[in-house]
C-alpha positions in Angstrom: -8.0 -13.9 9.9 -5.6 -14.5 12.8 -1.9 -15.0 12.5 0.7 -16.0 15.0 3.5 -13.4 14.7 6.3 -15.9 15.4 5.0 -18.2 12.6 4.8 -15.3 10.2 8.4 -14.3 11.0 9.5 -17.9 10.5 7.6 -18.0 7.1 9.2 -14.7 6.0 12.6 -16.4 6.4 11.7 -19.3 4.0 13.0 -19.3 0.4 11.0 -16.8 -1.6 9.5 -17.1 -5.1 10.7 -13.5 -5.7 12.6 -10.9 -3.7 13.8 -7.4 -4.5 14.2 -4.0 -3.2 11.3 -2.0 -4.5 9.9 1.4 -3.9 6.7 1.0 -1.8 4.0 3.3 -0.6 1.6 2.1 2.0 -2.2 2.8 2.3 -2.1 5.6 4.9 -2.8 9.1 3.7 0.5 11.0 3.3 2.6 7.9 3.0 5.6 8.4 0.7 7.5 5.9 -1.4 10.2 4.2 0.6 12.8 1.6 -0.4 11.7 -1.8 1.0 12.9 -5.4 0.6 9.8 -7.2 -0.7 9.6 -11.0 -0.6 6.9 -13.2 -2.0 6.7 -16.4 0.0 3.9 -18.8 -0.9 0.9 -16.4 -0.9 2.3 -13.8 1.5 4.0 -10.6 0.3 6.4 -9.6 3.1 8.1 -6.2 3.3 11.1 -5.3 5.3 13.2 -2.2 6.1 16.3 -2.8 4.0 18.5 -3.0 7.0 16.3 -5.4 9.2 15.7 -9.1 9.2 12.2 -9.1 10.6 9.3 -8.0 8.4 7.4 -4.8 9.2 4.4 -6.1 7.4 2.8 -8.9 5.3 0.0 -8.9 2.8 -2.1 -12.1 2.4 -2.6 -12.4 -1.4 -6.0 -14.1 -2.0 -8.5 -13.6 -4.7 -11.7 -15.2 -3.3 -14.4 -14.3 -0.9 -14.6 -16.3 2.3 -15.1 -15.4 5.9 -11.8 -14.1 7.3 -10.2 -13.5 3.9 -10.1 -10.1 2.1 -10.3 -10.3 -1.7 -7.4 -8.4 -3.4 -6.3 -7.6 -6.8 -3.0 -6.7 -8.4 -3.2 -3.8 -10.9 -0.8 -2.2 -13.3 0.1 1.3 -12.2 -0.1 4.5 -14.2 3.6 4.1 -15.1 5.0 1.0 -16.8 7.2 0.3 -13.8 4.6 0.4 -11.1 1.8 -1.9 -9.8 -0.6 -1.8 -6.9 -2.2 -4.3 -4.6 -5.8 -3.2 -3.9 -8.1 -4.8 -1.2 -11.6 -4.7 -2.7 -13.5 -4.7 0.6 -11.3 -1.7 1.8 -10.9 0.6 -1.2 -8.6 2.9 0.8 -6.2 0.0 1.5 -4.0 0.2 -1.6 -0.2 -0.5 -1.7 1.9 0.9 -4.5 5.1 -0.7 -5.7 7.8 0.8 -8.0 10.1 -1.5 -9.9 13.4 -0.8 -11.6 12.1 -1.8 -15.0 8.9 -2.7 -16.9 10.1 -6.3 -17.2 10.6 -6.6 -13.4 7.1 -5.1 -12.9 5.6 -7.6 -15.2 7.4 -10.5 -13.4 6.1 -9.3 -10.0 2.5 -9.0 -11.3 2.6 -12.5 -12.8 4.2 -14.0 -9.7 1.6 -12.4 -7.4 -1.3 -13.6 -9.5 0.1 -17.2 -9.4 0.7 -17.0 -5.7 -2.9 -17.0 -4.7 -4.5 -20.1 -3.2 -7.3 -19.9 -5.7 -4.9 -19.9 -8.7 -3.1 -22.9 -7.2 -6.4 -24.7 -6.5 -7.6 -24.2 -10.1 -4.4 -25.6 -11.4 -4.5 -28.6 -9.2 -8.1 -29.3 -10.3 -7.2 -28.8 -14.0 -4.1 -31.1 -13.9 -5.8 -33.7 -11.8 -8.7 -33.9 -14.2 -6.3 -34.1 -17.2 -4.3 -36.9 -15.6 -7.5 -38.7 -14.8 -8.7 -38.2 -18.4 -5.4 -39.5 -19.9 -4.7 -42.4 -17.5 -8.1 -43.3 -16.1 -6.7 -43.0 -12.6 -7.1 -40.3 -10.0 -3.5 -39.1 -9.1 -4.5 -38.4 -5.5 -5.8 -41.9 -4.8 -2.4 -43.1 -3.9 -2.3 -40.6 -1.0 -5.5 -41.9 0.5 -7.5 -38.7 0.0 -11.2 -39.5 0.8 -13.6 -39.7 -2.1 -15.9 -37.2 -0.4 -13.3 -34.5 -0.4 -12.4 -34.8 -4.1 -13.0 -31.9 -6.5 -13.9 -32.4 -10.1 -14.3 -30.1 -13.0 -17.3 -30.5 -15.2 -17.4 -29.8 -19.0 -18.5 -26.3 -18.3 -15.2 -25.6 -16.5 -17.0 -24.9 -13.2 -15.9 -26.3 -9.9 -18.1 -28.9 -8.3 -17.6 -31.0 -5.2 -18.5 -34.6 -5.7 -20.2 -36.0 -2.7 -20.3 -39.8 -2.8 -21.3 -40.4 0.9 -24.8 -41.3 -0.2 -23.7 -43.9 -2.7 
């Protein structure tokens, strides 16, 4: 996936869902834990040197397979105050984060899971279906979203795309 560096820097300055100074070890062999400012903005995890305003890196947090996206997973570390982000297509690409407390670690893991596009997409489908079930109206209709592009959830909780172009 390609990113425009200026746009990423601009995004890193947006209000964050979470931000804290954490210990961080990168994926390179021999990397040591260093104090970094870590910010979660939408579905990007930015990390900064503690005395700089521009990020030194960003991780795209996605949990689905698609061309250009790398599937990743957040895992609890061996200690109660650590977690890792692992990229499944590149097993050697693992980032370790050390928190100040077990509670802070739990909050980071929860926020990272909820930050993925796939998680937000599933929630949108669920709530949209629930609103439609309760009101009989599609809540996105008022925004002029085409019927061909609408997603529905069937009774088996699997995602299906409803194609009405042939109707």
